[in-house]
Every structure is written in structure tokens, then in C-alpha cells.
C-alpha positions in Angstrom: -11.9 -172.3 -94.7 -12.4 -170.5 -91.4 -15.5 -172.6 -90.6 -13.8 -175.8 -91.6 -11.0 -175.1 -89.1 -13.6 -174.3 -86.5 -15.4 -177.6 -87.0 -12.1 -179.5 -86.9 -11.0 -177.8 -83.7 -14.4 -178.5 -82.1 -14.2 -182.2 -83.0 -10.7 -182.4 -81.5 -11.8 -180.6 -78.4 -14.7 -182.9 -77.9 -12.5 -186.0 -78.2 -10.0 -184.6 -75.8 -12.6 -183.5 -73.2 -14.1 -186.9 -73.1 -11.1 -188.2 -71.2 -12.4 -186.4 -68.2 -15.1 -187.5 -65.7 -18.8 -186.7 -65.4 -17.9 -184.8 -62.2 -16.7 -182.0 -64.5 -20.3 -181.0 -64.7 -20.1 -179.9 -61.1 -17.1 -177.6 -61.5 -17.9 -174.0 -60.6 -16.0 -172.3 -63.4 -15.2 -168.6 -63.6 -17.1 -166.9 -66.4 -15.6 -167.7 -69.8 -13.1 -164.9 -70.7 -13.3 -163.4 -74.2 -10.8 -160.8 -75.4 -12.1 -157.4 -76.4 -12.6 -157.5 -80.1 -13.9 -154.0 -80.8 -12.4 -152.6 -84.0 -9.4 -150.3 -84.0 -11.4 -147.9 -86.1 -9.8 -144.4 -86.5 -13.0 -142.8 -85.2 -14.1 -145.5 -82.8 -10.9 -145.2 -80.7 -12.0 -141.8 -79.6 -15.5 -142.9 -78.5 -16.7 -145.1 -75.7 -18.1 -148.0 -77.6 -19.9 -151.0 -76.1 -18.1 -154.4 -76.0 -20.6 -157.3 -76.0 -20.9 -159.3 -72.8 -21.4 -163.0 -73.2 -20.9 -164.0 -69.5 -23.6 -166.1 -67.9 -22.8 -164.9 -64.4 -20.9 -162.2 -62.6 -17.3 -162.6 -61.7 -16.9 -164.2 -58.3 -13.6 -162.4 -57.5 -11.9 -159.1 -58.3 -9.9 -159.4 -61.5 -7.7 -157.4 -63.8 -7.7 -157.8 -67.6 -5.3 -156.5 -70.2 -6.3 -156.4 -73.8 -4.1 -155.4 -76.8 -5.5 -155.2 -80.3 -3.6 -154.5 -83.6 -5.5 -153.4 -86.6 -4.3 -152.5 -90.1 -6.1 -149.4 -91.4 -5.9 -148.5 -95.1 -8.0 -145.5 -96.3 -6.2 -143.3 -98.9 -7.0 -139.6 -99.0 -10.5 -138.6 -100.2 -12.1 -135.2 -100.2 -15.9 -134.9 -100.1 -18.1 -132.0 -101.1 -21.5 -131.4 -99.5 -23.6 -129.0 -101.7 -25.4 -126.3 -99.8 -28.0 -125.2 -102.4 -31.0 -127.4 -102.8 -30.7 -127.2 -106.6 -27.2 -128.6 -106.5 -28.2 -131.3 -104.1 -31.1 -132.4 -106.3 -28.8 -132.5 -109.3 -26.3 -134.7 -107.6 -29.0 -137.1 -106.3 -29.9 -137.9 -109.9 -26.3 -138.9 -110.8 -24.5 -142.0 -109.7 -22.1 -141.3 -106.8 -19.0 -142.4 -108.8 -19.9 -139.9 -111.6 -20.7 -136.8 -109.6 -17.2 -135.5 -109.5 -17.3 -135.2 -113.4 -20.5 -133.1 -113.2 -19.7 -130.8 -110.2 -17.9 -127.5 -110.1 -15.8 -127.8 -106.9 -14.5 -124.3 -107.2 -17.6 -122.2 -107.7 -20.4 -124.3 -106.1 -21.2 -123.4 -102.5 -20.2 -126.4 -100.4 -18.9 -127.7 -97.2 -16.1 -130.3 -97.3 -14.8 -133.3 -95.5 -11.2 -134.6 -95.8 -10.1 -138.0 -94.6 -7.2 -140.4 -94.7 -5.9 -143.2 -92.5 -3.0 -145.6 -92.9 -1.0 -147.6 -90.5 -1.3 -150.0 -87.6 -3.6 -148.8 -84.8 -2.8 -150.6 -81.5 -5.5 -150.4 -78.8 -4.5 -151.0 -75.2 -7.1 -151.6 -72.5 -6.7 -152.3 -68.8 -9.9 -153.3 -67.1 -10.7 -153.8 -63.4 -13.7 -156.0 -62.5 -15.2 -155.6 -59.1 -18.0 -158.0 -57.9 -20.7 -156.1 -56.0 -22.8 -159.1 -55.1 -23.6 -162.6 -56.3 -25.2 -161.2 -59.5 -23.7 -157.7 -59.9 -20.4 -156.3 -60.9 -18.6 -153.1 -61.8 -16.1 -152.8 -64.6 -13.6 -149.9 -64.9 -11.9 -149.9 -68.3 -9.2 -147.6 -69.6 -8.7 -146.9 -73.3 -5.3 -146.0 -74.9 -3.9 -146.3 -78.4 -0.9 -145.7 -80.6 -0.1 -145.5 -84.3 2.9 -147.0 -86.1 3.8 -148.3 -89.6 3.8 -151.9 -88.8 7.4 -152.7 -89.4 8.8 -156.1 -88.6 8.9 -157.7 -86.1 6.2 -155.5 -84.5 3.5 -156.7 -87.0 2.9 -160.0 -88.7 -0.6 -160.9 -89.8 -1.6 -157.2 -89.8 1.3 -155.8 -91.8 0.9 -154.3 -95.3 3.4 -156.8 -96.6 1.6 -159.9 -95.4 -1.8 -158.6 -96.4 -0.6 -158.0 -100.0 1.2 -161.3 -100.1 -2.1 -162.9 -99.1 -3.9 -161.0 -101.8 -1.4 -161.8 -104.5 -0.9 -165.5 -103.7 -4.1 -166.7 -102.1 -7.2 -164.5 -102.5 -8.0 -161.0 -103.7 -5.8 -160.5 -106.7 -2.7 -158.3 -107.3 -2.8 -155.2 -105.1 -6.6 -154.8 -105.0 -6.4 -151.8 -102.6 -3.4 -150.0 -104.2 -1.2 -150.4 -101.2 1.8 -151.0 -103.4 1.0 -147.9 -105.5 0.9 -145.7 -102.4 3.8 -147.5 -100.6 4.0 -149.8 -97.6 4.4 -149.0 -93.9 3.0 -145.5 -93.8 1.5 -144.1 -90.5 -0.9 -141.2 -90.6 -4.5 -140.4 -89.7 -6.0 -137.1 -90.6 -9.6 -135.9 -90.7 -11.3 -132.6 -91.2 -15.0 -132.4 -90.5 -17.6 -130.2 -92.4 -17.1 -127.5 -89.8 -13.4 -127.2 -90.5 -12.2 -128.9 -87.4 -9.2 -131.1 -87.9 -7.3 -133.8 -86.0 -4.1 -135.6 -86.9 -2.4 -138.7 -85.5 1.2 -139.3 -86.5 3.7 -142.1 -86.4 4.6 -142.9 -82.8 1.8 -141.0 -81.2 0.3 -142.5 -78.0 -3.0 -141.1 -76.8 -5.0 -141.8 -73.6 -8.5 -141.8 -75.1 -10.8 -142.3 -72.1 -12.3 -144.4 -69.2 -15.4 -146.5 -69.3 -17.5 -147.3 -66.1 -19.9 -150.2 -66.6 -22.4 -151.7 -64.3 -23.7 -155.2 -65.1 -26.5 -157.3 -63.5 -27.1 -161.0 -64.1 -30.8 -161.5 -63.0 -32.0 -165.0 -62.1 -35.1 -166.0 -64.0 -35.9 -169.5 -63.0 -38.2 -170.1 -65.9 -35.3 -169.3 -68.3 -32.4 -170.8 -66.3 -34.4 -174.1 -66.1 -34.0 -174.1 -69.9 -30.3 -173.1 -69.7 -31.0 -169.5 -70.9 -29.2 -166.7 -69.1 -29.4 -163.0 -69.4 -27.5 -159.9 -68.3 -27.8 -156.2 -68.9 -25.3 -153.4 -68.4 -25.2 -149.6 -68.2 -22.1 -147.8 -69.4 -20.7 -144.3 -68.8 -17.9 -143.3 -71.1 -15.6 -140.5 -70.2 -13.7 -139.3 -73.2 -10.7 -137.3 -72.1 -8.9 -137.0 -75.4 -8.7 -133.5 -77.1 -10.4 -134.7 -80.3 -13.7 -135.8 -78.7 -13.9 -134.6 -75.1 -17.2 -135.4 -73.3 -19.5 -138.1 -72.0 -21.2 -141.1 -73.7 -23.9 -143.3 -72.2 -24.8 -146.8 -73.3 -27.1 -149.8 -72.6 -26.1 -153.4 -73.3 -28.5 -156.4 -72.8 -27.5 -159.9 -73.7 -29.0 -163.4 -73.8 -27.1 -166.7 -73.9 -28.4 -170.2 -74.5 -26.4 -173.2 -73.3 -26.7 -176.8 -74.6 -25.0 -179.3 -72.3 -23.2 -182.4 -73.5 -21.3 -185.2 -71.7 -18.4 -184.4 -69.4 -19.5 -180.8 -68.9 -19.0 -179.7 -72.6 -21.3 -176.8 -73.6 -22.4 -175.3 -76.9 -23.4 -171.7 -76.5 -25.5 -169.3 -78.6 -25.6 -165.7 -77.7 -27.0 -162.3 -78.8 -25.7 -159.1 -77.4 -27.2 -155.7 -78.3 -25.6 -152.3 -77.7 -27.0 -148.7 -77.8 -24.6 -145.9 -77.3 -25.7 -142.3 -77.1 -22.4 -140.6 -77.7 -21.7 -137.0 -77.0 -24.4 -136.6 -74.4 -22.1 -133.9 -73.0 -19.2 -132.3 -74.7 -16.6 -129.8 -73.5 -14.5 -127.4 -75.6 -13.9 -127.7 -79.3 -14.4 -131.2 -80.8 -14.2 -132.9 -84.2 -17.6 -134.3 -85.3 -16.8 -138.0 -85.6 -20.4 -139.1 -86.0 -23.7 -137.3 -86.8 -25.8 -140.3 -85.8 -27.0 -139.6 -82.3 -26.9 -143.4 -81.4 -24.3 -146.0 -82.4 -26.3 -149.2 -82.4 -24.6 -152.6 -82.5 -25.4 -156.3 -82.2 -23.2 -159.3 -82.0 -24.0 -163.0 -82.4 -22.0 -165.7 -80.7 -21.5 -169.4 -81.5 -19.1 -171.0 -79.0 -18.0 -174.3 -77.5 -16.7 -174.6 -74.0 -14.7 -177.7 -72.8 -14.1 -177.8 -69.0 -11.2 -179.8 -67.6 -10.1 -180.6 -64.1 -9.0 -178.0 -61.5 -11.4 -175.3 -62.8 -9.8 -174.9 -66.2 -11.4 -174.8 -69.6 -10.8 -174.3 -73.3 -13.2 -172.3 -75.5 -13.5 -171.7 -79.2 -16.0 -169.2 -80.5 -16.9 -167.2 -83.6 -18.9 -164.0 -83.6 -20.6 -161.8 -86.2 -20.6 -158.1 -85.3 -22.7 -155.4 -86.9 -22.9 -151.6 -86.2 -24.8 -148.9 -87.9 -22.9 -146.3 -89.8 -21.1 -143.5 -88.1 -22.9 -140.9 -90.2 -26.4 -140.7 -91.6 -26.7 -142.7 -94.7 -29.0 -140.1 -96.3 -26.1 -137.6 -96.3 -24.3 -139.7 -98.9 -27.2 -139.2 -101.4 -25.8 -135.9 -102.7 -22.2 -136.1 -101.7 -19.4 -135.6 -104.2 -16.2 -137.7 -103.7 -12.8 -136.7 -105.1 -9.7 -138.8 -104.9 -7.1 -140.8 -106.9 -9.0 -143.5 -108.6 -6.1 -146.0 -108.8 -8.3 -148.9 -107.7 -12.0 -149.5 -107.3 -11.7 -149.1 -103.5 -10.3 -145.6 -103.6 -13.3 -144.0 -102.0 -13.5 -145.8 -98.7 -11.9 -143.1 -96.5 -15.2 -141.3 -96.6 -17.8 -143.6 -98.1 -17.3 -146.3 -95.3 -18.5 -143.7 -92.8 -22.0 -144.0 -94.4 -22.1 -147.8 -94.5 -23.0 -150.4 -91.9 -19.9 -151.9 -90.3 -19.6 -155.7 -90.1 -16.9 -158.1 -88.9 -16.3 -161.7 -88.1 -14.2 -162.8 -85.2 -12.6 -166.1 -84.3 -11.8 -166.3 -80.6 -9.8 -168.9 -78.6 -9.8 -168.8 -74.8 -8.1 -170.9 -72.1 -8.3 -170.6 -68.3 -6.4 -172.3 -65.6 -7.2 -171.4 -62.0 -7.0 -167.7 -61.6 -5.4 -167.0 -65.0 -7.2 -166.8 -68.3 -5.9 -165.9 -71.8 -7.8 -165.2 -75.0 -6.6 -164.6 -78.6 -8.6 -163.6 -81.6 -8.5 -162.7 -85.3 -11.0 -160.2 -86.9 -11.8 -159.8 -90.6 -14.3 -157.5 -92.3 -15.7 -159.7 -95.0 -18.0 -156.9 -96.3 -15.1 -154.5 -96.8 -15.1 -151.3 -94.7 -11.3 -151.3 -94.3 -11.3 -149.8 -90.9 -9.6 -151.9 -89.9 -8.7 -154.3 -92.7 -7.3 -157.2 -90.6 -7.1 -157.2 -86.8 -5.6 -159.5 -84.2 -5.6 -159.3 -80.4 -4.8 -160.9 -77.1 -6.4 -160.6 -73.7 -5.1 -161.8 -70.3 -7.0 -161.9 -67.1 -5.9 -162.5 -63.5 -8.3 -163.0 -60.6 -7.6 -162.3 -57.0 -9.0 -163.8 -53.8 
């Protein structure tokens, strides 16, 4: 259904754009603005993650962008046991993960433990300043903040528990597939205890300033590629995490490549691939909760977009992306892990198990720009369920200055 809507919108856009003139090809548009679609993950909000960059050129003017994302997180309480003795580890490896709890003495077996739960609407707020350094270089300064709330009306619509379960019951998914109704709607709580016994809690109404990201991007000119409408960029990112849960520095690298196919009246079809490598916790200060034991968070995102320019340097864009990131924790650690929780539904284990799975998501992004102002909205869904978040929507607004 999503891709049918995409095709219909593309056709409508093409027809509408053909009312313009060929001179639209010569319009020097600002870079297409895409809202920040990074997941409102209950761990990711404390880390400097890399947002894909699908711009084909640097920003010509100083600009300020504001992004707000709203994601529904549903991860009922789970406790995980990590055996310390090799004999116990070996025994658990030979048993299916869903049966280990019935064959494990949680009281007398030497173990470390992990406890996790997350429920509520995480709202991520970002304010970004973009400063052009030259014709093909720019600096981005981005602040990260978030809050947690139950998602009561009218402050949540598509991301509320009530709407999601209405969708499951009446359209797709079946009756209460994740046991939201069994646990109760509109809760707001995040709690996690790592294997070293360090704990963090986020409660209803909490507002946390998570950190600041400094990013440098360069858009090199390769004539051989640009003659074929292929553009590249690469970025370096320094993440400064100032929150008490994960204080320290992250460092990342982000190369991207975009291919444009030109049509009449300046319309463009764009294909893009953006890669990200984040070495988190390069430096840490004070006590911190272990949010990830993978040294690198590796990500990639694939873009398919259509851009329709109009007169007066305005445009409309529709795009879909597929995002993938490696697991927060080493997948091998799950081989002997014992999970304990209320087995109300088959998805009961995700509060811990999803930390050892690859994270994927699909985004549908709409953007419009008129002069110095641009706006972008999006919807995100994790088709391969990781439930962190379940459904996410967001909006971004950008203003450029002379």
C-alpha cells in the first residue's frame, strides 16, 4: 500500500510539474531538505548517531533547522541472565533461547543480569545550525534533546497506543499482538540495568539535554562523476554526550553517493546510498551505563526520491528510504543468554532480544521548499519488528539567511 501511494503521488507530481517551463532546469535550488529520521530509540537518544546526508552540494547560506520526532516505544519488562561458568554457557547454547528459562537455576547459578523495559512516546528535539565554509564545505552544529510522555490525546495521534492497537485490530496485525491492552495504554517509563549493575531511569515528563554534534561535510567535485550526474560527499562527526547516562565523546564518518536522472522541466529521480560508522565512547567521563558493547555502530541508508522544481526556487520532493544498523550489542552474547519475562504474547522478549538484532526501518519523506523556507514531514515503520520505536513520525523546518 505504501508503495502504491508513492507511485500515485509521483505521477501526480510529474503531471503538475509539466505545467512549468524548460527554464526550470536552470534554477539554482538550495539542497533538498530532508527531516532527521533517526529512530527515537531508548538507547540511541543518549548516543551521537549519524544521520544520512543525501545533499548533492553544500548549503549556499547559513541556515537553522528544527526537527521534532515522535516515536512509540513498547518493550515490556524482561530480565536476562548471563551465565559466568563455561559449563553453564555450553549447556544453554544447546537449548533453544525460548526454552532456556525452564532449564536454568536463576537463584543458584553464577550469573550477571540485565533488566530492561521501555514504554511511552519519546519525543526527540533537534536544533541544527548549518554554516557554509566555502563553495563545497559546511559545518553543522546540532543539539539533541528528548522528553518522555504517555502519548495522551491530543499530543499523539498516529503514534499513540490507542491508534496503533486500533490499526492492529481493524486493518493488520490481529487483536492486541503485542499485549498493549493487557499491560494498559498510555504508560511512560524507561528503565535499564546493565550487566555491571548500573541503572538509568526516565520517567513521565522528564526532559533531558542529551548532547551536541559537530559535523564537517565536504562535497568534492569529480568531473568524471558529475558528467554522469553522480555526486558524492563525506562527513566527519564529533559527538559530545553531556547526559549523565552516557557522558563522553563519539566520533563518526559518513560518506554518501547520489545519482540523479534528469527528466523534462527539471524533474529529477534520485538514488542514494549513505554509510555511517560511529565509534562511540571514544572517551567517557564518570560513571556510565553500558548502552552498547559493539565498539562501532555501523549503518547504511538507501534513498529513492523524486524532486519536482517549480518557479521562484521552490520544489516538492517525495522520497522513501530503507535504513539498517547493526545491533547495539554483540550478537554472539545472545547464544547463551537466558530471558525471563511475562509470556503474554510472542513478542514478550523484545526489551532485551532486540538489542542483539539488526535494526531496520522504512521511511516515507515529503519535502517542500519556497525561497528561504523548507519543510519536511515523514513517517517511519519497522517492518522487521524491533519495536524501538514501533511507529514514528516527525517534522523538520529550515530557514536560510542571507
